[in-house]
N, C-alpha and C positions, 0 to 999 in steps of 0.2 A: 343541642346542635350537631348536625352530621359530622361522623369522623373524618378525621384527614384523609385524602387520598394515599392508597399503598403506595410505597416509594417506587415500584414497578409499574403503575398506571400510566395509561397515556398523558395524563393532565399532569401528571408530577414530574414528567421526564422532559429535556430538551430533545431537538429533532435529532441532536447528535451529542454523545457524552463528550465530557471535556475532557482532553488527554494530558495528564500530568507527566513531570519528569519522570524518567525512567529510573527505576532504584539503580545504583551504581554496580551493583554486581551483574545487572542484565544489559547493561550499555553494550551492543556492538554496532559497526557500521558496515557500509557498503565496501566490500573489498575491490580496491583498484588495482588490477594486475599488473604486474610489472613495477610496483612501485614500493616494495616492502609489506611490512604489516598493513592490516586492514585500516582502511580510514575510518576513524571513529567519527559519526554523526550521531552525536546524543539527541533524544527526542525530547526537546525543549518547546512544546509548541501546545498551544489551546485553540481548540476551534470554536468559533463563535457560535453561539446558538441564538443569535438574532433572526435568522431568516428561518422560514418556515419549511418543511420537507419539501414542498413544490417550488421553492424559490430558485433562481438561475444565478443570484447576486453571487458573488465572490465571498469567502469566509476569512476573518482576519487569522493568522497563524501566530507562531510566537515570537517573542521577543528576544529570547534567550541566545547567547551565542553558539555557534557551531563550529567545530573544529575544523580549520581550513576549508570553510565553506561560507558562503553569505547567509546573512540572515533572510529567513522566507517571511515576506510581509503579506502576502495572500495567496489564498488558496481558490482555483476556479473550481467551480461547480458545472459538471457537465449535466446533459439532459437525464442521464440515466441515474444520476446520483451520486458517481465516482467522483472525487476530487483530486486535482492534481496540482502541484506547486514545483516549480524548476529551482534546484539548488545551484546547479552550473550549466552553462548552454554548450553542448557539443559542436564542433566545426564539420563533422563527417555528414554522411549521406542521412537523409531525414526518413525516418519511420513512417510508412504510408499503409494502405493496403497493400496485400500482397507481399510486403517486405518480409526478407528473414532475418530475423534477428537474434542475437546471443546478449543475453542479459546477466549481469550478476545482481543479485537481491539479498536484502535483509528483509524478513519477514515476520510481522508480531500481531499479536492480539490488540483489541481497542484498550485494554489496560496498560498497552506499552510492554508486556512481557513477550520475551523472546521466543520465536517458534521455531523458524529453521533460517540457514542462508548457504548460500555457495561458497563460502568459505572454504577453501582445500577441497572445491568439487570442480566440475565441469560447469560453465556458465548454463543457463536454461535457453534452450534454443526452441524456436517455433516460427511458423508463417503466420503474420497478422491477417486476421479475417478468416481463417480456417477453423475456428474452434479447437485450437491445439493450446490456447490459454485460456484462464478463466475469464469471463467476459470483462470485468471492471479493470483486469490486466491489459488484455487486449486492446481496449479502447485507451487505457490510461497511458500508454506508452507512444500512441501516436502523436506525430509532432515533434518528438524527439530527434535529436541529431546524435550519430555516434559519439562517444566520448562524454557525452551529457549525463546528468544524475537528476532523478525527480523523485518526490514523494507522492504516493498514491494512495488515497483512502478509499477503499473497496467495500461498498456496503454487503451485507449479508447475501442479499437477492443477487447480487452481482458475482458471486465466487463459486464456492464449490457446491454448487446446486446438483450438479450430476454425481457428486461421490467422490471418492476416491479411488475408483478402480482404474486399471490400466488403460481404459479407452477413454477416460473422462479428461477435460481438461486440466492443464497443470498451472503450476508446478507441484505434482505430488510427493510430498515426502516418503521416503523409504523406511525411515526409522519409525518405531512404534510411538514413541513419545509424541513428536510433532504432529503424527496422524491422529492420535487421541486428542490432543488438544483441537485440532480442526473440528473432529466428531462432536466434540464438547459443546464448542462455539454454536455450530450448525444446529444442535439439538435444542439450544436455549430458548428457541420460539421467541427471539426478542427482534423485532423489525428493524430497531435502531442500532442494534449490533453492527460491527464492521472489523475489516482486517487492514493492516497497515504495510504497506511495503516502502522500501526506498530500493530504487532501482539504478543501476548503471548500465549505459548502452555501451556493452564492447565493442559489438561488431554490427553493422547494417549492409546487408546485400539487397539490393534492387535490381529487378530483371529488366 
């Protein structure tokens, strides 16, 4: 009989790998400014592998409890493949094309390991629609309102395809460790790989 497919072959893999709970020492959440310590949003979600890569249907998310936040029931898949799920809804101005936004974020690899965050740093600032943020983040924040929080799953093809140069879309880490992690993920040549962001809309300015 023919040998079983290699674990990394297309036939042997789901359209998106399942995302297990974070190791305890790596759990970090979105920092809410002015509220004391960082709000812990531990990653307890599973991405459904039922729909194919071209499907536009929502994917099931985790049933685990989230600290001080509601359980996320579904991800919405955008046409580009980026997936979004709101944790809390803001009440301020809405992010749209041309909005100047300041966001706090926690950035993780697909396996849940922490890469970088804005904790103890300034928020990441960019103008939506001007290629100042990676494509998946630029489209993923649209529709959020100031004060809201959202989870965004960014496929590799919608992330750091320009590289990590000073003229490339951000957020670009300054430290060697996070930059090296991104480079390794981009060099894996894995079309099903992705990055994971937890985002808080700190400020939204619409002209």
